C-alpha positions in Angstrom: 18.5 14.2 5.3 17.3 10.7 4.1 14.3 10.4 1.8 11.3 8.7 3.1 8.3 7.2 1.3 5.0 6.3 2.8 3.1 3.6 0.9 -0.5 2.8 1.9 -2.0 -0.4 0.6 -5.1 -2.5 1.0 -3.7 -5.6 -0.7 -5.8 -5.2 -3.9 -4.2 -6.2 -7.2 -3.8 -2.5 -8.3 -2.1 -1.6 -5.0 0.3 -4.5 -5.3 1.4 -3.2 -8.7 1.9 0.2 -7.1 3.9 -1.5 -4.4 6.4 -2.7 -7.0 6.8 0.9 -8.2 7.2 2.2 -4.7 9.9 -0.4 -3.9 11.8 0.4 -7.1 11.6 4.1 -6.5 12.7 3.7 -2.9 15.6 1.6 -4.1 16.6 4.2 -6.8 16.4 7.1 -4.3 18.0 5.1 -1.5 15.0 6.0 0.6 13.3 4.5 3.6 10.0 2.9 2.6 7.3 2.8 5.2 4.2 0.6 4.4 0.8 0.9 6.1 -1.7 -1.9 5.4 -5.3 -0.9 5.6 -7.7 -3.7 6.6 -11.2 -2.6 6.0 -13.6 -4.9 7.9 -16.6 -2.6 7.5 -17.8 -4.6 4.5 -17.4 -8.1 6.0 -21.0 -8.4 7.2 -22.6 -7.2 4.0 -24.3 -9.8 2.0 -24.9 -7.7 -1.1 -28.7 -7.6 -0.9 -28.9 -4.6 1.5 
């Protein structure tokens, strides 16, 4: 059975640092790495004065 890792990211700086760790871990374990990118557009119309 092959190992699998699911990594979910939003592209933030902290998630990019976590991505490096996920890549290293997947390489170390010879695992399949699946990545899901979350694009949150719910905030795009907020101006900040609501």
